[in-house]
C-alpha positions in Angstrom: 30.6 -22.0 19.0 30.8 -18.3 19.8 31.4 -15.4 17.5 33.7 -12.6 18.4 32.6 -8.9 18.3 34.5 -8.3 15.1 32.8 -11.4 13.5 29.4 -10.2 14.6 29.9 -6.8 13.0 30.6 -8.5 9.6 27.3 -10.3 9.5 25.0 -8.9 6.8 21.3 -9.5 6.6 19.4 -10.2 3.4 16.3 -8.5 2.0 13.3 -10.5 2.9 9.9 -9.6 1.4 7.2 -11.2 3.4 3.6 -11.8 2.5 2.5 -9.1 4.9 4.6 -6.5 3.2 3.2 -7.5 -0.3 -0.3 -7.5 1.1 0.1 -4.0 2.5 1.3 -2.6 -0.8 -1.6 -4.2 -2.6 -4.1 -2.8 -0.1 -2.5 0.6 -0.6 -2.9 0.5 -4.3 -6.5 -0.7 -4.0 -7.2 2.2 -1.7 -5.9 4.7 -4.3 -7.9 3.0 -7.1 -11.1 3.0 -5.0 -10.6 6.7 -4.1 -10.1 7.6 -7.8 -13.1 5.6 -8.8 -15.3 7.4 -6.1 -14.0 10.9 -7.1 -14.6 10.1 -10.8 -18.2 8.9 -10.1 -18.9 11.9 -8.0 -17.7 14.3 -10.8 -19.7 12.4 -13.4 -22.9 12.6 -11.3 -22.4 16.3 -10.6 -21.9 17.0 -14.3 -24.9 14.9 -15.4 -27.0 16.6 -12.6 -28.0 13.2 -11.3 -27.7 13.9 -7.6 -30.2 12.6 -5.1 -32.3 15.3 -3.5 -32.0 15.7 0.3 
């Protein structure tokens, strides 16, 4: 069975959400949460004057 060119142009693909795509979104969210946590901790340590001497 062969499809003609006009039939091939009518084929529509569906939206597929793979595990890899979901995993990359979750990792991106985790990166932003970790970054916010680190910045918050740094601000709190600076305000409380609890920095380690060099």
